[in-house]
N, C-alpha and C positions, 0 to 999 in steps of 0.2 A: 463419846466416840470422836476421835479426831479426824481430820480431813484425810490423812494418809490411809487410815483404816477404811473409811468410807469409799475412797477412790479404789482401793484394793477390792472391796466387796462388789462394787459396781462393775469393775473390770472382769471379775470372775463370772458375774451374772451375764454380762454381755458375751463372754466367750462361750458359756454354756448355751445361751440362746442361739448364737451363730452356729455352734456345733450341732445343736438340735435341728436347726433349719436345714443345714447341709445333709444331715442324716435322713431327715424326713424326705428331702428331695431325692436322695439316692435310693432310699427304700421304696419310694412311690413310683419310680420309673419302671416301665414294663421292660422286661428282658426278652430279647428275641433270640431264639435258638435257630441256628442255621441248619436247615434240613437239606440234605444232598438230594439231587435229582436221581430218580430211578432210571438210569441210563444203561445199565448192564443187561446183556441178553445171553441166554444159553440156547444153543441150537444143536441139532444132530445132523451129521453128514454121513451118508446120503439121507435125505428126508424121506424118500420112498425107495423101496428095493423089492426085488423078487429073487428068492433063493429056492433051491430044491431041498427037500427033506434030507437031513444028514449033513448038509453043507454048512459052512460058517459064514456068518454075516459080520463084517467089520464096520463098526461105527466110530465116528470121531465125535467127542463131546467138545463143542466149540464155545469159547468165551469171547464176547465183544464187550469190553469194559466201558464202552461209551465215552472214552477219553479220560476216565478216572483211574488213578492208581489204586490197585486192589491189595488188601492185606489178608483176606481170607475168603475161601469158597467152600460151600457145602453143595455139591451137585447131587441131586437125588433123582433117579429115573425109575419109572414104574413100567413093568412089562409083564406079559402073561408067561408065567413059568411052566405052563403046560405046553407052550409052543416053543420057548427058547430056554437054553441053558447057558449061563455065562461060562465061557472058557478061560478068559483072562481080562484083566484090567491093567493097562500099561500107562504109566505116567509119561509126560512129555517135558519139553524144555520150559514150559510156562511155570509149572510147579514140578520139580524133579522127583518129589516123593509125596506120598499121601499117608499121613499118620493113621487115618481111618479109611479103609476101603473094604466094603462088605458087599456081597451079592447073594442074598438069600430071599426066598419067599416072594419072588417077583419084584424085588427092590434092589437097585444098585445105589450104593452111597459111597461117595468119595469126598473126603474133607482134607483141606490143605490150608496152611496159614504161613505167614512170614513171621519169624520171631522178631519181637520188638513191638513197641506200641507208640501211639501218638505220631510223632514225626519220624518214626523208625523206618526200616526198609519196607518196600512195597514192590509188588509186581508192576512193571511198567504199564502205563495206559496204552493198551493195544488190543488187537484181535489175535487169537491164537487157539491152538488145540490144547484143551485141558488133559484129555486122556483118550486112549483108544480102547474100545471094548470089542471083544470077540464073542459073538453069540452063536451057538450051534442050534440049527433048526431041528426040533424034535419031531414035529408032525405037521402034516399038510393042513392048510387053512382054506376055508371057502371065501373068507373076506380078509382084508389086510388086518394084521395084528398091530395094535398101537404100542409105541414105546414113548412114554410121555415124560416131560420135565415136571416133576412134582412141585406142589406149592410149598413143600418143605425145603426147597432149594434156597440158598442164600449166597449173595455176593456182597462182601462187606468192605466198607471203607471206614476206618476209625469206629468200628463196632456198629455202624448203621448199614442196613440192607439197602443196596442200590439196584437190586434185580427187578427188572420190569417183566413180571410173569406174563403179562398180556401179549408181549412180543416174543417171549421165549417159545421156541417150537420144538416139539418132539419129532417123531417120525413114525413110519408104518412100513410093515413088511408082509408080503404075501409069501407063504411057503407052498410050493407046488409038489 
C-alpha cells in the first residue's frame, strides 16, 4: 500500500469519525417543544339574568384571546333544554361565519376557523364577541339555570389549545 492510498484511507476514517461525533452530538441533544400559554378565555354576557317565561334571553359569547392570534375556535355551551330553547345563533365580526353551528339536546356548538396554516391568516389578538345566542325561556325555575362553557371548548393557535377553562365563565338565568 503506498502513501497516497494510506493517506486517503486515514482521511476517510477521520471524516467518518468527525461525522459520527457531530451526528451523536445532534441526536443526543434534548429538543424543547414550545408550549403556548393558556391565555384565552370564553365568557357569557350577561353572566346573570332574570327573564319571564316565554321571553327571550340574548347572550353574547365573548372571546378574550389573551393577546394571541387565534386560528380556530370550538365554543361549546351546555344548558338545560327543559328550561331554554335556542331561537338563533348569530355570527359577529370576529368570525363572520361558522361552518359548524348546532344547538340540540342542551348543547350549543359553534366552530370556526381561518383558512390557512402555520403562518397563515389569523384572527387578531383581541377581545370580542364570537356570537350572539337567543334563548327562549320555556318554563319557570325555582333556582337559576346554568349555562356553562363546556370542557369540549377549544381556542387554538397552530393546532394547540390555549383556552384556560378555569377562567372561562358561563352564566345563569332565573325564569319567573
